[in-house]
C-alpha positions in Angstrom: 5.4 -18.3 -32.3 6.6 -19.9 -28.9 5.8 -23.5 -28.2 4.3 -23.8 -24.8 3.8 -27.4 -23.9 2.2 -27.1 -20.4 -0.5 -29.4 -19.0 -3.2 -27.6 -17.1 -5.5 -30.4 -16.7 -5.1 -30.5 -12.8 -5.5 -26.6 -12.4 -8.9 -25.2 -11.5 -10.1 -22.1 -13.0 -9.5 -18.8 -11.2 -12.5 -17.1 -9.8 -12.9 -13.4 -10.2 -11.2 -11.8 -7.2 -13.6 -10.0 -5.1 -12.1 -7.1 -3.1 -11.3 -7.8 0.5 -13.6 -6.4 3.2 -13.0 -2.9 4.5 -10.8 -2.9 7.6 -7.3 -2.5 9.0 -4.7 -5.0 7.9 -0.9 -5.7 8.5 0.7 -5.2 5.1 4.4 -5.4 3.8 5.5 -3.2 0.9 6.2 -5.8 -1.6 7.3 -3.8 -4.5 7.8 -0.1 -5.6 8.5 1.3 -9.0 8.4 4.5 -10.9 6.4 4.7 -14.1 4.6 7.2 -16.2 0.8 7.6 -15.6 -1.7 7.6 -18.4 -1.6 11.3 -18.2 2.3 11.2 -18.7 3.0 12.2 -15.2 5.7 10.4 -13.2 4.1 8.1 -10.8 5.3 5.9 -7.8 3.5 2.5 -8.0 3.4 0.6 -4.5 2.3 -2.9 -4.1 1.3 -4.0 -0.6 0.8 -7.5 0.3 -1.6 -8.5 3.1 -0.2 -10.6 5.9 -3.7 -11.2 7.8 -5.4 -14.6 7.3 -7.4 -15.3 5.5 -6.3 -12.6 2.9 -2.5 -13.5 3.4 -0.9 -12.8 -0.1 -3.7 -10.8 -1.6 -2.2 -7.4 -3.0 -3.3 -3.9 -3.0 -1.9 -1.4 -5.3 -1.4 2.3 -4.7 -0.3 5.0 -6.9 1.5 8.4 -5.9 1.7 11.0 -8.6 5.0 12.7 -8.1 4.6 16.5 -7.3 0.8 16.3 -6.6 0.5 17.7 -3.2 -2.0 15.1 -1.7 0.0 12.3 -3.2 3.4 13.7 -1.5 1.4 13.9 1.8 0.4 10.3 1.4 3.9 9.3 0.6 5.5 11.1 3.5 2.7 9.6 5.7 3.9 6.2 4.2 7.6 6.8 4.9 6.6 7.9 8.6 4.6 4.6 9.0 7.5 2.4 7.8 9.8 4.4 9.9 11.9 5.4 7.0 15.4 6.9 8.2 14.6 10.4 6.6 10.8 10.9 5.7 11.6 14.1 4.4 13.5 12.8 1.5 13.3 9.3 0.0 16.3 8.5 -2.1 15.6 5.2 -3.2 12.2 3.3 -3.4 13.7 -0.1 -2.9 14.2 1.1 0.8 10.5 1.0 1.3 10.3 -2.6 0.2 10.0 -5.4 2.8 8.7 -3.2 5.5 5.5 -4.1 7.5 3.0 -1.5 8.5 -0.7 -1.0 9.1 -3.0 0.1 6.3 -6.8 0.8 6.3 -8.5 -0.7 3.2 -11.8 0.3 2.0 -13.7 -0.9 -1.2 -14.0 1.9 -3.8 -16.6 1.7 -6.5 -16.0 2.9 -10.0 -18.1 2.5 -13.0 -15.1 2.2 -15.2 -13.3 -0.6 -12.8 -15.9 -2.1 -10.7 -15.4 -2.6 -7.1 -11.7 -2.4 -6.0 -9.6 -2.1 -2.8 -8.0 1.3 -2.0 -5.7 2.2 1.0 -6.8 5.3 2.7 -4.2 5.4 5.6 -1.1 4.1 6.9 0.3 3.9 10.5 3.2 1.9 12.1 2.3 -1.5 13.6 1.6 -0.7 17.3 4.4 -1.7 19.6 3.6 -4.1 22.4 1.8 -2.1 25.1 1.2 0.8 23.0 -2.1 2.0 21.4 -2.2 3.6 18.3 -2.8 7.1 19.9 0.4 6.8 21.8 2.2 5.8 18.7 1.0 8.9 17.0 2.4 11.1 19.5 5.8 9.5 19.2 6.0 10.4 15.5 7.9 13.3 14.2 6.5 16.9 14.7 6.3 17.0 10.8 3.6 14.3 10.9 1.4 15.1 13.8 -1.9 13.8 12.1 -1.0 10.1 11.8 -2.8 8.1 10.8 -3.8 10.3 7.7 -6.9 9.4 6.1 -7.3 10.3 2.3 
């Protein structure tokens, strides 16, 4: 048994984290890893950290099952949104970490997990003086439908 001598007397209890309200937020890709899903499929797990007050620091997790067509479209949309140098081929997930982008977050209700946040679309942060519509016209021809809603 490990001896943990830590004084928690000045620490308040953690309230249950309620989902953040649905909306469009600036996020940063804070972590990416490859793991196996419960079904045994390869899965990219991406962690997004919100940058907008009052939710700065809150995290939303997304899962991309490798070789599932919709997940691959979502992943390519993410690559285009973060302006990945070759969105047709992602070599290393570490290249995505630290990049800021826009994300549309919703609240999804599940009997198994309760209410939780889900990202439904990604797009680049609008450049000064450009609208979201103008930005989507500037993207590569392979992604004419940015932002893509899932």
